[in-house]
N, C-alpha and C positions, 0 to 999 in steps of 0.2 A: 800282637798290637794290642794297644791300650783298648779297654773297652769301657762302656759309659759305668759299668757296676764298679770297676775299679777306681775309678775316678771319684764315684760317690763314697768310697771307702777310704779314698787317700788320706793318710795320713800327715799333720801339718810338718813342713819343713823335708818331706820326705820328695824326692825324686823319681818320678816315673818316666819312663822312656817307651817310646811307639816304637822302637827299633829303625832299622835303615840300614843301606848297604854302606859299606865301608867307603869312606872318602866323599860321602855324600851328605854329612851331617845329619843330625837326627831332631826329631819334634822330642821335645820332653815337658812333663808337667809339673806343678809344686803348689801345694796347698801353702798359702802365707798364714801368720798368725791371726789374721781376723776370720780365716775360712774361707777366701776367696781363693779358688783355682784359677793360676795364671800358666800360659802355654809360651815354650820359647823355644828359637832354632838354636840348637849347639852344633858349635864348628869351631873348627883350630883357623886362627887368623894367619896372615901372612907371616906376623914375626913369631909363629909358632904356640902363641897362648892359645887357650880355649876361651871361648865367650858365648853365652847364651842371650841370643839377641829376642828381647821380647816382642812376642807376636800379638797377644789380646788376652783379656779374662775369657774364661771358659763359663758358659752356662747351657745348661742341659735344653733348656728351651728356645735359647738364641734371644731371650729379651734382654739381659742384663750383661749379655757377651755373644761369642761365637759359639756355633755349636760343634762339636767334635770333626763332624764333617768339613766345616767351612774352615776350621784350624789346620785340619789335614790340608786342603788345597792351598792356604796360604803356605804351610810349611813346603808342600811340593814346588810351588813356586821360588820359593827362597832356596830349595835345593837345586834346582835347575840354575839359578845363578851362580851357586856355588861351584857347581860342577864347571860351568863354562869359564871360571876363570875367576870369577869376583870373590876374592879371599876375606877382603875386608865390608863384608856387609852393612854394617852400620854407618860407613863413611859414604857406602854408593847411595844407601836409602837416605841418608841426611843430605845428598848433594840432590837425588831426584826429588826430595820435599823443598828443596830451594827452589828448583827450575818450577816445580807445581805452584809454588807460592809466587814464583815472580811472573809466571805466564797468568794464575789467578790475578795479580794486581796489575799485569798489562792489560787483561780484559777488560778489569775494572776501569783503567785509566781511558782506556778506548770507549767505552760505554760513556764514562764521564764526558769526554771530548765530543763524544756524537750529540750529547744532549746539550752542551754547550753552543754546539755548531748549529743544533735545531733551532734553540732558541736565539743565536744570534740570526738565524735565515729569517726566522718567525719576526723579529724586530726590524730587520732590515725590510721585509716585505711591507711593514706598517709604517717604518720610517722615511726610507730611501726609495719613493714612489714617483711616479711621473711629475705629479702635481710639484713635490718636493723640490724635483730637479729644476723643473721650471721656475720655483720659486729662487732658488740658489742661482740661478743663472741671470734672473733678474736685480736680484742682490749684488751681484758681479758688476753688471753694468751702472748699478748706482753709484758703488764704490768707483767705478771708473770715470765718474762725472758726466755718465751719457744720459741726460734728464730727457731727453725726448726720445731715445731708444726704451727706457725705463717704463715709461709711458705708454709707449707702443707695444713693446713686448707684453707688459702685464695687462692690458688690454685684451692683445691677441690670445695669449692665454686662457685669460677668463671666460671670454665669450667663445671661443672656437674648441676650446679642450674641457676647462672645469665644467662649463654649463652643459655643453653639447655631449659630452662623456663622463658624466659622474661616477658610472661604474668603472670606469678603465683609470681614471685617474689616482685610484689608490694601488694599483697595481706597482710592483717593483720595476724602477725604473728600466733594469737591466734585462728585465723578463719582456719588455714592451718589443713586438715584431715589427718587421718592414708591412706588415699587412696592416696591422692596427694603424701604424703611422698613415699607410696610404688610405684609410678608411676615414681618418679625421680630415686630411687635406681633400678628399673626394667631396666631402659633405659641404665644404667651405665651396668650392669650385663650381659645383652643380648647384650651388645657391646663387650663382651668377656673380660671386665675388673673386674674381679672376687674381685681382692684384691681392687681395688680403689671402688666398691661398698661396700664392706665392712666399708673402712675407711670412706667414705662419709656417711655412716648409724651411725658410731661413733661420728664424729664430729656434725651431725644434732641433736644425741639425747643428746650429751653434751650440745650444746647450748640451747636446750629445760630445759633441767635438771638445767641447772644454773640459767636460768631465774626463774625458779618455787622456788629455794631456796632462791633468790633475796630478798624476805620480810622480810625472817627470819634468813638468814647467812650474819651477819656484814661484813664477810671476800669477800661478792659479792659486786661489784658495785652496788650502791644505781640506775643508771640510768635503770638498767634492770627491777627495778620493774615496770617502767612505760609502759611495755610491756603487764601485766596482764596476764601472762601464768599460767594456772591453770591445765592443764595437758599435758603430752607429749606425741605426736601423733607418736612418733619415737618407743616409746614403744611397740606397736602391729605389729611392724615388726620383723620377725625373725632374729636375728643376724647372719652373714654370717663369719663363722669360717675361720679365716686365715690358709691357708695351709702351714703346715709345710714344710721348704725347708730342703732338700736333699742333696742339691749339695756338695760335697767336692773336693777340688783339690787334686791330687795325687802329691806325692814328687816330681815326674818329673815333671808335670803342675806348680807347686809351683816354683821350681828353673828356668823354662821358664821365669816366669811371673815376677819374681824376676830380671831376668837377662836383662829383656825389660825396666826397670824404667830406665829412664835419668838421666841428670841434671836438668831438668827443676824444678821449684817451685813445680809444682803440683804433678810429679813423686817423689819429695823428700817428699813430704806430704803423699802419697802412701807408700813409703819406711819407714817413721818413723810408719805410721800406722801397718805396718806388724811387724816391730823391738819391736816396743812398746806393743805387744802381740795382735794385730787386734783390738785396741782401736775405737770407732767410731771416724768417720772422721769429722763431723760436731764440735766434743768437741776439738779436734786437731787443727782443723782450728780457733779456737776461743782462743787460748792459745797466752800468750802475752810472751815477753823476760822476765820480771819478774817473770812468772810462774816457771822459771828454776832456780834451787838451784845448783850452780857450784859448791861447797863444798861436798855436798850428791849427787849430781848428779840425781835429783829429778825433774820430772816434774809435775806442779800441772794443771790439769784439773778440769773443773767444769761439775757436772753430774747434767742437770737439767731434764732429761728424767721420765715420768711417772706422778704422781700426787702429786711429792713434791712442796711445796710451795716455798721452797728456793732450788737452786741447791746445790748437795753434793758435797765436797771438796773430789777430787781422785787422790792421790798420786801416783806417778809411780817412783820406784827406778831404773832408767834405766840401761840396759847391756852398756858395754865399747862401741860398735858401735852405738848404737842409742845416746848415751851421745856426742858422737863426731860429730854424725850429728848435734845433736840439736844447739850445740856450733858452729856450723859454719851457722848454718841457723841466728841463733843471729847477726852474725857478717855481714851476708847479709842484714838481716831486718835492722839494724842500719846502714849501708852503703844506702840504698835505701830511708830510712827517710829524712837522712842528705841531700842526692840530691834532694829529692822532695820539700824539706822546702828552700833548695838554690834556687831552679827555682821559689819556690812562694813567696820568700822574707820572710818566715814566721820560726817561732820555730821549730825545730825538735821534733815530739813527744816522749817524753822520756821512754814511754813504749808500743813499737808499737807491732802489732801482729807479730806472729813469722814469720806465711807464708803470708809476703809482696807481691801484685803484682802490676800491672801497677796503676800508679797515687798514690801510697801510700795505696792502700785500701787492704782488705783482698782477699784471693780467696775464689770465689764464692763456696757454698756448694757442687753444683750439679756438678762442673767440674771434680773433682776427678772421680766421678761415670762414666761420659762418658768416661774418660781417662781409667779406667779400662774395660769398655765394646771394646773400642778400642782395647787395648790389647789382650782381651779374642778372637775378629774377628781375628786378625794378628795371633795368636795359631793355630786357625782354628781348635778348640776343642770345647765342650761341652760350650755353652755361662755360664758365670759367673759373680757374682757382688760383690760387697763390702760385703755383708752380707753373701756372700757364703765364703770369704775370712776369716772373722771374726770365721764362722764355723769352717772351715778350723783349724786354729788356736787353738781352743778349742780342737778340736778333737784330733789334733796331741798333745797338751799338756795333754790330759786325757792319750794317750798312753805313753807321758813320764811319767807317774806316780805323775802327779801334781792333787792335791786332789780336788774335787769337790768345796770346801768351799774357795780352794787359787784361784782356776779360776774365781769364783765367785768375789773374791775380785778384781782381776788383770782385770776382764772384767767389771765390775763395773755393774754387773744385780743380779736380784733377794735379793736386798740388802733393801728392803721398809717394810720387816715384823717388830713385833714387837721386835723380838728377838734382831735383827740388828740395829733398833732405840733408844732401850731404854738401852740393857742389854750387848752386845757384843761390847765393847770398844777398843779391840785389834786393832793394826794399820795394823798388817799383812804386816809391810813393809819388816823383812827378809824373809818373806815367799815369797813375791811377788819379792824382788831382786832375790831369789835362782830361782823362776820359771822362771824369763826374762833371767837370766845368761843361765839356761839350754835350752831355748828356742834359744838365739842367735848361742850357739853350735850348735843346731839342724840344724837351717838355713844355717850353714856353712858346715854341711855334704851334704845338698841338693842343695847349689847353683850353679847354671849352671854353668860349668868351674870353679869352686870354687873360686870364685872372690865374695868379698863383698866389702862394700866402707868404706873409712877411710877419714875424711875430716879437715887436719891440718888449723887450721885458719889462714887467709892471704892469701891462694893459691887460682889460679881459676880466669875465667872470672869473668867481674865485674856484668854481668846479672845472672850467675848461680853458685850452689853452687858447690864448687871444688869436684873433685872425685879423687880417688888413688887407685887401686887395691890393696888387701890384701891376701896375700895366706890364704888357709883354716886353716892350720895350726897355721899361727899367731891369727887367729880370735880365736881357740880353747885354744889356750895359753893365750890371753887377758882373754878370760871367765874365765879361769879356775884360773887364779891368781886374778882375781878381788877379 
């Protein structure tokens, strides 16, 4: 066997063999012209040719190459392979190196993918939070024209989620648990706000449900897909039933309420709300002057309530007093926008809102409700709100023998079923007109002091809708001759 001493004295270009059994290959050394000793494994390849496979550079100290012992160990491994049937060692080792590099590259790629996934996860945790999901849902409502729902949902989220749970809103929406949702809703409910708790649960559930549908429903904005919501944590929370309202105004209370409505634009909105059969105030406030057909005395509203993707056209054939009120409001709206345009040096809006307020903008939807609460307080009776007035109107219409179907058409509720959507194409205009005439006559009989309002165009203060008392008999006469 080769010794260290022999390697020290090895002459250039001379091959020095370490010996070995026949058929097992052999370890050989050779000093190159630059004085470096290199080790090889010499063997016969499958095609019969001899080949010296490089092993390593030799270095007695092991600093600049392998030691003799290390080289012999490597040669022993090659000999085992050779004796085991691997005759083309070079091809075998090249294949192993290719596999090793492929495995290394795969490991590197996996690490890179893991880093990217971790980075994406960090971004998702920062960007696709509970607050972001709630905001995205509000934007969805806004794109659908659900103006009232937009305000309600935005306010609900702001007060009961963002401000109440600041440490939770920045949590990734997909990581929110049912326990956390329950804590949010419980806080509202324990605060004595039963209805608000139910509304909050509904809005949170709708937001998660929308995000779950996003990957499959082309009608849902694609930006909701990135939240990766796969389950709805709100589903585990029992629904909070809305307590049905029971408050209705007596004829005397309704007469006192009507008598307290003045000439300001908010009070006139409330008066039209009543004369038109208890319409939703938010829909009335969105009406524009071109929504009124003078010859037909019809006012067009747009009902976007519920799950409709497009608002439903809701036509009201107004009674005589309601029609006169609308015509006076149109004159007032035109005057207001003309004054504002002159002040701003701009062209007036050719189709302004019917209820124009300060600065040419519309009356805020929450203002009429506050005014009703104020009137109820002044009357020193059991409190009531706009929903109670709407309920009162329908209750009285039922007592006046107006059918359930006609009441539904008149108040635009319960009209989303298959029958109404696809089969019942009747306009119900005659029935609604007859109902509103009956209703105006009824209002005339209960009006405090037998006073109702008539509004000739051109009369009155520049800032208020003109008002002129009309005797109850005149109201009855107009309604009966219409």
